[in-house]
PALOMAR-767447 format. One record per residue: residue in three letters; z, y, x of N, C-alpha, C, O in turn. Coordinates in steps of 0.05 Angstrom, whole numbers, padded with zeros to 5 digits, always signed. Atoms other than C-alpha are relative to their C-alpha. Example, Ala and Ser with C-alpha at 12.3 -4.5 7.8 and 13.67 -1.06 7.14 Angstrom:
residues 2
ALA+00000-00024+00018+00156-00090+00246+00000+00024+00018+00013+00024+00039
SER-00001-00024-00016+00143-00021+00273+00014+00022-00015+00018+00044-00005
END
This chain:
residues 110
MET+00000-00023+00017+00000+00000+00000+00000+00025+00018+00016+00027+00037
ALA+00002-00024-00016-00020+00067+00028+00022+00020-00008+00029+00023-00032
THR-00021-00020+00006+00033+00120+00033-00013+00028+00000-00031+00034+00015
LYS+00010-00027+00001+00020+00191+00014+00012+00017+00022+00036+00014+00028
LYS-00010-00020-00019+00026+00244+00066+00014+00022-00015+00006+00030-00036
PRO-00014-00022+00014+00076+00297+00049-00018+00024-00001-00033+00030+00018
ALA+00017-00024+00003+00044+00359+00023+00006+00019+00023+00029+00024+00030
GLY-00003-00019-00022+00032+00409+00078+00014+00025-00011+00011+00033-00034
LYS-00013-00024+00007+00075+00470+00077-00020+00023+00000-00035+00027+00019
ARG+00018-00024+00002+00037+00531+00053+00014+00023+00013+00038+00028+00009
LYS-00012-00025-00011+00048+00594+00091+00000+00021-00022-00020+00027-00034
LYS-00002-00021+00020+00074+00646+00045-00006+00027+00013+00001+00032+00036
LYS+00005-00027-00010+00051+00717+00052+00027+00014+00004+00043+00016-00015
LYS-00025-00013-00005+00108+00753+00085+00001+00027-00013-00016+00044-00009
GLN-00004-00025+00014+00134+00809+00042+00024+00014+00011+00044+00002+00019
ALA-00024-00016-00009+00180+00865+00063+00021-00002-00022+00015-00004-00046
ARG-00022+00001+00019+00247+00861+00030+00011+00028-00003+00017+00042+00017
TRP-00010-00026+00006+00271+00924-00003+00026-00003-00015+00028-00020-00033
ASP-00025+00000+00014+00341+00936-00026+00013+00027+00002+00001+00046+00014
CYS-00014-00026+00000+00392+00992-00034+00022+00001+00021+00038+00020+00021
ILE-00020+00000-00021+00435+00974+00026-00006+00022+00020+00012+00038+00027
ASN+00008-00021-00019+00397+01019+00074-00025+00013-00011-00047+00010+00001
PRO+00024-00011+00013+00350+01058+00028-00009+00026+00013+00003+00037+00031
GLY+00010-00026-00007+00309+01119+00037-00017+00000+00025-00026-00021+00034
ASN+00017-00004-00022+00270+01146+00094+00013-00009+00026+00033+00002+00034
PRO-00013+00010-00024+00285+01106+00157+00000+00020+00024+00015+00018+00042
THR+00001-00020-00022+00266+01165+00201+00023+00020-00002+00035+00027+00018
THR-00021-00020+00004+00317+01213+00171+00025-00011-00011+00046+00002-00009
GLY-00023+00012+00014+00364+01167+00133+00005+00014-00026+00025+00007-00040
GLN-00002-00015+00025+00355+01214+00074-00020-00012-00021-00039-00025-00013
PRO+00020+00008+00020+00320+01199+00008-00027+00012+00006-00029+00034+00018
TYR+00027-00010-00004+00245+01208+00009-00004+00025-00018+00007+00027-00040
THR+00009-00022+00017+00216+01274-00016-00024-00011-00016-00033-00034-00011
LEU+00023+00009+00016+00159+01270-00066-00024-00006+00018-00037-00026+00015
GLU+00023+00004-00019+00107+01278-00011+00004-00026+00016-00016-00041+00019
GLN-00005+00024-00016+00139+01223+00031-00002-00025-00016-00013-00045-00007
ILE+00000+00025+00016+00148+01173-00025-00028-00007-00010-00034-00031-00014
LEU+00027+00005+00008+00076+01181-00047-00015-00016+00022-00031-00033+00016
VAL+00012+00015-00022+00056+01156+00022+00010-00029-00001-00006-00048+00003
GLU-00011+00027+00002+00103+01096+00015-00011-00016-00023-00015-00040-00021
LEU+00010+00013+00024+00076+01080-00054-00028-00011+00003-00038-00026-00014
LYS+00026+00011-00005+00008+01066-00024+00002-00029+00011-00018-00043+00012
LYS-00006+00027-00010+00040+01002+00005+00007-00018-00023+00026-00012-00038
GLU-00002+00016+00024+00033+00947-00046+00028-00012-00004+00039-00011-00026
ASP-00026+00012+00003+00100+00913-00031+00021+00020-00009+00038+00014-00026
PHE-00019-00021+00008+00139+00978-00036-00006+00009-00029+00013+00014-00044
ALA+00007-00009+00027+00101+00999-00099+00010-00019-00021+00020-00011-00042
LYS-00010+00020+00019+00118+00934-00134+00030+00002-00003+00041+00002-00025
PHE-00029-00002+00000+00191+00939-00114+00009+00025-00016+00026+00024-00033
PHE-00009-00025+00012+00196+01012-00135-00008+00002-00029+00007+00014-00045
PHE+00008+00000+00028+00158+01002-00200+00021-00015-00017+00029-00005-00038
ASP-00020+00016+00015+00206+00948-00222+00027+00015-00001+00041+00014-00021
LEU-00025-00015-00001+00265+00991-00200-00001+00024-00020+00019+00029-00034
LEU+00003-00022+00018+00239+01051-00239+00001-00009-00029+00013+00004-00046
LYS-00002+00011+00028+00230+01008-00302+00029-00005-00007+00037+00001-00030
SER-00028+00005+00006+00302+00986-00297+00016+00026-00003+00034+00027-00020
ALA-00013-00026+00002+00325+01057-00286-00006+00013-00027+00011+00025-00039
GLN+00008-00012+00026+00286+01080-00347+00014-00014-00023+00018-00003-00044
ALA-00015+00015+00020+00322+01025-00386+00030+00005+00002+00046-00009-00011
ASN-00027-00009-00003+00387+01058-00364+00018-00019+00015+00042-00020+00009
SER-00016+00017-00018+00410+01007-00312+00013+00018+00021+00000+00030+00037
LYS-00014-00018-00019+00464+01044-00273-00006-00007+00029-00010+00011+00046
GLY+00006+00008-00028+00451+01003-00210-00028+00009+00008-00031+00018+00031
ALA+00027-00009-00007+00377+01018-00213-00002+00030+00003-00016+00040+00021
ILE-00001-00030-00001+00390+01092-00226+00011+00008+00027+00000+00026+00041
ASP-00013-00007-00026+00436+01095-00165-00019-00006+00023-00021+00009+00042
CYS+00019+00008-00021+00384+01058-00123-00023+00020+00002-00030+00028+00024
VAL+00022-00019-00001+00327+01104-00143+00009+00026+00012-00006+00038+00028
ASN-00010-00025-00011+00370+01164-00128+00004-00001+00030+00002+00019+00044
LYS-00003+00003-00029+00382+01136-00058-00027+00001+00014-00029+00010+00037
TYR+00026+00000-00012+00308+01127-00046-00016+00026-00004-00032+00033+00014
PHE+00018-00022+00007+00280+01189-00078+00016+00025-00010+00032+00023-00028
SER-00012-00025+00009+00302+01261-00084-00021+00022+00005-00024+00032+00027
PRO+00022-00020-00004+00245+01310-00097+00012+00026+00009+00033+00035-00001
ASP-00008-00026-00010+00251+01376-00061-00006+00021-00022-00025+00019-00036
VAL+00003-00021+00020+00260+01437-00105-00027+00014+00002-00040+00019-00018
THR+00025-00013-00004+00199+01470-00075-00023-00018-00010-00042-00007-00022
GLU+00021+00018+00010+00156+01408-00090-00002+00002-00031-00024+00003-00042
LEU+00000-00001+00029+00177+01411-00163-00010+00027-00010-00025+00028-00030
GLU+00010-00027+00008+00165+01486-00167-00031+00001+00004-00045+00012-00013
ASN+00029+00000-00005+00095+01475-00137-00015-00016-00021-00039-00012-00025
LEU+00013+00015+00022+00081+01425-00193+00001+00015-00026-00010+00006-00046
GLY-00001-00017+00024+00096+01480-00243+00023-00007-00018+00023+00001-00042
ILE-00024+00006+00015+00163+01452-00266+00016+00026-00004+00021+00041+00016
ALA-00015-00025+00006+00201+01509-00300+00027-00001+00014+00040-00022+00017
PRO-00026-00001-00014+00263+01532-00261+00023-00012-00017+00041-00023-00006
SER-00021+00011+00017+00306+01513-00321+00000-00031-00001+00020-00043-00009
GLN+00002+00029+00001+00282+01441-00315+00003-00013+00028+00003-00038+00030
ILE-00001+00011-00027+00288+01433-00239+00023-00020+00003+00019-00042+00013
ASP-00023+00018-00004+00358+01403-00240-00003-00026-00015+00003-00047-00004
SER+00005+00024+00015+00339+01354-00294-00021-00018+00013-00017-00042+00015
MET+00021+00015-00013+00276+01333-00258+00008-00012+00027-00006-00029+00037
ARG-00009+00011-00025+00315+01318-00195+00015-00026-00004+00020-00041+00014
ARG-00014+00025+00006+00352+01262-00231-00021-00022-00003-00043-00016-00013
CYS+00021+00021-00002+00316+01195-00224-00012-00007-00027-00036-00014-00028
THR+00012+00008+00025+00307+01181-00298-00022+00020-00009-00039+00012-00024
ASP+00021-00019+00006+00265+01244-00303-00021+00001+00023-00045-00001+00018
SER+00019-00002-00022+00235+01250-00233-00015-00026+00004-00037-00027+00014
GLY+00013+00027-00002+00220+01175-00234-00025-00002-00017-00043-00017-00010
LEU+00024-00001+00017+00170+01189-00289-00024+00010+00016-00047+00002+00011
LEU+00021-00010-00017+00130+01226-00237-00013-00022+00016-00037-00021+00022
LEU+00009+00022-00018+00123+01162-00197-00007-00025-00014-00020-00043-00002
LEU+00004+00025+00014+00120+01108-00250-00029-00009+00000-00035-00032+00006
VAL+00028+00008+00002+00045+01109-00260-00012-00006+00028-00027-00025+00030
ILE+00010+00005-00027+00030+01114-00185+00010-00027+00010-00006-00042+00022
ALA-00011+00026-00009+00076+01056-00170-00013-00023-00014-00020-00043-00001
GLN+00013+00022+00015+00045+01014-00225-00029-00004+00010-00037-00027+00012
GLN+00027+00003-00009-00025+01028-00200-00002-00014+00027-00021-00029+00032
ASN+00001+00011-00027-00008+01007-00129+00015-00027+00003+00013-00040+00023
ALA-00016+00025-00001+00037+00947-00146-00018-00024-00002-00008-00046-00001
END
């Protein structure tokens, strides 16, 4: 009786692991600005991670909200340049609002 050879191990595509232990911009240690995070969102693995994180934050997950806030803090000038009214700047700096700026971009690149 012939014995079957064990199935060969498939090499899995190595994905970067993202978490909230050491979040944000590795260069500065600070959360990404809007300009910086848009560059990161061009990377498929980060876009997928951040899209899922934003969806959880939008569903009011406290852990996800805290994590997004660690990764992303839009600069006041960036929001002003987008035409955000001064009265809305503080609101738009919170992840559940500013995250809406990134949700579509993250989804497209995920």
